[in-house]
C-alpha atoms as one frame of an Amber mdcrd trajectory, in Angstrom:
protein
  44.900  43.609  -1.455  41.426  43.162  -2.522  42.484  39.415  -3.796  43.743
  38.873  -0.269  40.469  39.885   1.188  38.684  37.576  -1.056  40.853  34.597
  -0.018  40.278  35.393   3.692  36.805  35.616   3.148  36.652  32.327   1.322
  38.103  30.363   4.272  36.890  32.214   7.031  33.056  32.086   6.293  32.790
  28.132   6.058  35.527  27.964   8.898  33.213  30.087  11.160  30.154  28.270
  10.133  31.627  24.951  10.961  32.912  26.164  14.424  29.372  26.758  15.357
  27.897  23.297  14.253  27.491  21.092  17.520  26.919  18.125  15.397  23.938
  15.656  14.668  22.659  13.452  17.627  23.872  10.049  17.810  21.711   7.623
  15.923  20.649   4.382  17.953  18.481   1.339  17.276  15.058   1.785  18.730
  15.803  -1.326  21.072  19.008  -0.002  22.152  18.591   2.074  24.850  17.344
   0.460  28.144  17.340   3.265  30.660  14.552   5.906  30.833  17.592   8.439
  31.415  19.259   7.572  27.899  16.472   8.952  26.006  16.607  12.522  24.736
  15.767  14.927  27.616  12.452  15.828  26.384  11.520  11.928  26.749  13.334
  11.355  29.844  10.009  10.336  31.729   9.343   7.600  29.417   9.820   4.119
  30.128  11.908   2.185  27.556  11.624  -1.585  28.310   8.323  -3.290  29.071
   6.801  -3.005  32.410   8.591  -4.814  35.131   6.797  -8.418  35.885   7.771
 -11.476  37.058   9.418 -13.962  34.132   7.729 -17.410  33.298   9.717 -20.178
  34.907  12.410 -21.627  32.655  10.726 -24.489  30.595  13.480 -26.865  31.036
  12.567 -27.007  34.967   9.971 -29.599  35.178   7.273 -29.044  38.034   7.829
 -32.464  39.367  11.467 -31.764  40.024  10.815 -28.677  42.488  12.346 -29.090
  45.767  11.578 -26.465  48.706  14.291 -24.401  49.765  14.510 -26.048  53.205
  15.518 -29.233  51.513  18.007 -27.864  48.908  19.258 -24.924  51.187  19.477
 -27.143  54.231  22.652 -29.122  53.022  24.851 -26.684  54.719  28.154 -28.460
  54.444  28.215 -30.765  51.344  31.650 -31.503  50.697  33.787 -30.437  47.756
  37.225 -30.930  46.241  39.733 -29.013  48.047  38.005 -29.220  51.441  40.084
 -30.265  54.523  38.928 -33.131  56.711  40.128 -34.578  59.858  39.626 -38.167
  60.880  40.242 -39.567  64.250  39.676 -43.224  64.840  39.621 -44.269  68.333
  42.816 -46.080  69.659  44.752 -44.905  66.300  47.379 -42.305  66.382  49.131
 -42.114  62.939  47.910 -45.163  60.673  44.020 -43.839  59.849  43.839 -40.588
  61.833  44.796 -37.473  60.529  43.916 -34.633  58.096  42.734 -35.669  54.380
  42.046 -33.217  51.604  39.010 -33.981  49.152  40.603 -34.716  45.886  39.674
 -33.431  42.532  37.511 -36.390  41.847  35.481 -35.893  45.152  37.497 -38.556
  47.050  39.898 -39.127  49.971  42.409 -42.137  50.052  42.357 -43.744  53.478
  45.374 -46.312  53.930  44.042 -49.913  53.387  40.665 -48.840  52.153  41.448
 -46.844  49.035  39.406 -44.094  47.685  35.986 -43.276  49.663  33.655 -40.817
  47.787  33.127 -37.573  49.761  31.803 -34.968  47.365  28.169 -33.991  47.505
  27.709 -35.400  51.031  27.484 -33.713  54.403  30.407 -34.552  56.760  27.897
 -36.508  59.021  26.759 -38.635  56.140  30.151 -39.228  54.958  31.530 -40.116
  58.703  28.696 -42.699  58.685  29.712 -44.241  55.316  33.346 -44.388  56.177
  32.666 -45.978  59.765  30.749 -48.564  58.064  33.410 -49.288  55.018  36.373
 -49.270  57.735  34.343 -51.845  59.716  33.543 -53.912  56.499  37.179 -54.281
  55.975  38.305 -55.108  59.278  40.222 -52.164  59.845  38.322 -51.007  63.021
  35.991 -52.703  65.538  32.324 -52.103  65.201  31.849 -49.837  68.434  29.693
 -46.801  68.560  31.687 -43.491  67.782  34.854 -45.144  66.769  35.279 -42.815
  64.077  35.131 -38.909  64.339  35.048 -36.914  60.852  35.148 -33.495  60.779
  35.218 -30.610  58.459  38.008 -28.125  59.322  38.389 -26.059  56.354  35.583
 -25.286  53.573  37.076 -24.322  50.181  35.455 -22.689  47.215  32.986 -24.337
  44.815  32.701 -24.026  40.868  29.298 -23.214  39.686  27.608 -22.020  36.797
  25.737 -18.586  36.877  23.365 -17.594  34.109  20.731 -15.051  33.397  20.686
 -11.325  34.247  24.468 -11.180  35.811  27.193  -8.946  34.043  29.417 -12.019
  33.586  27.778 -15.124  32.964  29.568 -18.559  32.900  31.438 -20.683  35.344
  32.798 -19.104  38.451  34.614 -19.859  41.493  32.634 -19.055  44.693  34.268
 -18.887  48.227  38.047 -19.104  47.510  39.780 -17.431  50.130  43.449 -16.329
  50.686  45.535 -18.850  52.925  45.640 -16.014  56.084  41.638 -15.958  56.167
  41.282 -19.682  56.470  40.109 -21.263  59.608  42.744 -22.981  61.627  45.697
 -21.005  60.342  46.504 -19.349  63.596  44.786 -21.191  66.292  45.718 -24.854
  65.194  43.354 -27.428  63.995  39.722 -26.358  64.447  36.433 -28.204  64.217
  34.092 -26.601  61.573  34.578 -23.597  59.018  32.126 -21.077  57.866  32.839
 -20.004  54.443  30.532 -17.304  53.829  31.569 -16.823  50.170  30.475 -20.450
  49.052  26.849 -19.326  48.690  24.632 -18.030  46.118  25.432 -14.393  46.836
  29.057 -15.295  46.375  28.235 -16.894  42.971  26.457 -13.929  41.942  29.256
 -11.231  43.043  31.710 -13.732  41.296  29.935 -13.460  38.302  30.027  -9.552
  38.120  26.806  -8.970  40.166  23.055  -8.845  38.976  22.194  -6.499  36.498
  19.396  -3.704  36.992  16.950  -5.868  34.978  17.481  -9.066  37.276  14.338
 -10.156  39.258  15.597 -10.931  42.816  12.311 -12.474  43.707  12.954 -15.371
  40.998  16.698 -16.869  41.567  16.699 -20.328  40.346  19.309 -22.968  42.246
  19.519 -26.173  40.354  21.286 -29.168  41.849  21.313 -32.103  39.392  17.758
 -32.828  38.534  16.169 -30.858  41.588  15.785 -27.132  41.577  14.241 -24.351
  43.764  13.777 -20.549  43.978  15.381 -18.172  46.225  13.918 -14.666  47.009
  16.973 -12.164  47.803  14.731  -8.894  47.231  15.470  -8.147  50.926  19.127
  -7.544  49.897  17.839  -4.625  48.337  14.907  -3.027  50.353  16.897  -3.854
  53.907  14.647  -6.552  55.035  16.113 -10.166  56.109  17.510 -12.278  53.526
  18.846 -15.619  53.894  21.851 -16.677  51.897  22.029 -20.412  50.688  24.993
 -22.539  50.421  26.158 -24.106  46.994  27.726 -27.108  46.170  29.997 -28.018
  43.329  27.952 -28.556  40.024  25.274 -26.413  40.871  23.507 -23.841  38.575
  22.056 -20.545  39.555  20.060 -18.708  37.211  18.772 -15.141  37.692  15.241
 -14.380  35.684  15.069 -10.883  34.289  12.139  -8.441  34.272  13.067  -7.036
  30.939  13.370  -3.442  32.328  15.519  -1.094  34.124  15.677  -1.037  38.224
  17.321   1.997  39.736  17.271   0.075  43.031  19.877  -2.450  41.537  21.981
  -0.021  40.183  24.100   0.457  43.342  26.418  -1.777  45.675  24.818  -4.324
  47.357  25.299  -7.910  48.801  24.116  -9.166  45.125  25.788  -6.398  43.049
  29.285  -5.524  42.390  31.097  -2.632  44.428  32.659  -0.673  41.566  32.989
  -0.398  38.076  35.676   0.297  35.153  34.684   3.124  32.898  36.772   4.425
  30.014  37.321   8.340  29.753  38.488  10.418  27.141  38.606  13.954  27.951
  40.658  16.357  25.076  38.791  19.549  25.675  40.152  22.691  26.862  42.538
  23.637  28.653  43.662  19.630  28.599  44.832  18.399  25.141  45.671  14.870
  26.309  44.036  12.824  29.089  47.346  12.865  31.360  47.204  16.594  31.389
  43.493  16.351  32.198  44.411  13.970  35.163  42.182  11.429  33.326  43.948
   8.077  34.746  43.024   4.465  35.701  42.035   5.866  39.036  39.685   8.355
  37.678  37.871   5.521  35.615  37.371   3.160  38.854  34.021   4.685  40.137
  31.574   3.191  42.633  28.601   1.063  41.044  25.524   3.488  41.129  27.723
   6.687  39.463  25.822   8.871  37.120  27.133  10.301  34.038  27.541  13.737
  35.617  29.532  12.573  38.348  31.858  10.849  36.315  32.128  14.245  34.084
  33.365  15.742  37.103  35.641  12.817  37.789  37.280  13.223  34.399  37.370
  17.105  34.643  34.937  18.021  31.992  32.935  20.358  34.037  33.624  23.955
  35.211  36.407  26.049  33.983  36.256  28.974  31.553  32.639  30.392  30.814
  33.794  30.163  27.091  34.074  26.458  27.245  31.585  25.725  29.748  28.840
  24.533  27.454  30.731  21.397  26.488  29.178  18.275  25.254  29.620  14.620
  26.492  28.738  11.365  25.013  28.278   8.148  26.815  28.698   5.081  25.216
  27.163   1.915  26.474  25.429  -1.531  25.642  22.109  -2.782  26.465  22.643
  -6.022  28.058  19.352  -7.298  27.336  19.533  -7.079  23.635  23.372  -6.840
  23.236  23.174  -3.478  21.040  25.302  -0.561  21.827  23.830   3.005  22.564
  25.408   6.476  22.443  23.809   8.987  24.417  24.801  13.158  23.925  24.334
  15.566  26.627  25.292  19.239  27.171  27.119  19.229  30.281  26.168  22.887
  31.586  22.434  21.747  31.005  23.121  18.760  33.320  24.449  21.031  35.888
  21.855  23.658  35.672  18.551  22.244  35.033  16.330  21.019  37.947  15.087
  17.956  35.850  18.597  16.564  35.199  17.819  13.320  36.868  15.743  12.095
  34.044  18.731  12.951  31.649  21.589  11.708  33.520  22.131   7.990  32.700
  23.428   5.347  35.414  26.989   3.957  34.028  27.318   0.181  33.603  30.764
  -1.713  33.382  32.887  -1.094  30.754  31.068   2.256  29.354  32.795   4.895
  27.841  32.880   8.759  28.134  34.177  11.505  25.814  34.145  15.161  26.294
  34.132  17.519  23.482  34.805  21.443  23.208  32.109  24.151  23.358  30.628
  25.998  20.240  32.759  28.886  21.205  36.070  26.900  21.510  35.273  25.359
  17.993  34.631  28.889  16.644  38.012  30.176  17.908  39.770  27.262  16.617
  38.402  28.013  13.034  39.413  31.604  13.419  42.650  30.591  14.507  42.843
  28.312  11.446  41.861  30.827   8.995  44.205  33.407  10.577  47.134  30.889
  10.163  46.109  30.673   6.508  45.976  34.410   5.947  49.331  34.808   7.754
  50.985  32.300   5.420  49.651  33.616   2.233  49.916  37.289   2.927  53.654
  37.411   2.230  53.280  35.457  -1.096  50.578  37.859  -2.325  52.809  40.873
  -1.201  55.634  39.624  -3.181  53.582  38.661  -6.207  52.043  41.907  -6.184
  55.635  43.665  -5.936  56.883  41.404  -8.711  53.992  42.724 -11.141  55.090
  46.238 -10.482
């Protein structure tokens, strides 16, 4: 029996000690964290990035190519591939008159005239060019208002979006399902309003602006010309005028280099929701399905904080023995591209009055995991040692009996 006690003590002491260990804090590079809330709680008030200042203008934008917003933004109906046009020629019913769709190369094919360029022009300018071409070809008489060309459906536009957005690249802004198009129910109409074919629509198609975006300096680049747009009104509730875009435009969002919590919520220039990966294998659930952690739990409104997501994944509450759970947030600094892991005590986030300085905002594709408390770890260690003892006891007793 003394030998049995020695074996139990040998296994139980390390087991109990390991059950009480919480584990070292996650190690991060100095430039990985970008939210003040991602710092350890004792340093939660410290700013991580440099002060928010207006960034310099990109070097490749020459001052002599600057155009006022009223010039570039005044092109409200620049035609693009996929747009539908209605052409009416006085005295003509079915030869020239009809509905035309702007082809991929930006032109329409008019009988007897061939391809006529439309892309990048307003419907008024395109109508004047088409009228002159028809008169020159001898297809119509040189009478005033003999040609009427109207836009009846505006489709999406392909533009490039870069800078402080979550998904930079080439996007389609303004594409609409058939049931939302003008003229599908009330017949052929004159004119169209495609609110998504704009800078705001392009920003949303690129995943929305990041919290480090400088909304006062958003660049619209069209050919060799460029201008700046101020969308700060979309955040603070003041008037903010959206600007139409044309195929081939570039939208560049400047970065302040620091985190602005006012941009970590759903607005006209940010996303409405985010996808977060969750894993809760703590008691009483031993799997995600049992803990009701599915795809719906991981779909959260943009602006959700870590504590709110922990409630969504059933990592808050329950037995007092397991109330002091730990949770980790795995995120990535979009400015430096470095990953950052944040560890928090769940009950401390719930109880402390200063929780806001230690409760990070969630970003797209973040990951959360919940760990059991020290008491649960100690209980598991005791159960493990007890199992070993129960297994070893019969063998020891049998060996002792044989010796006798």
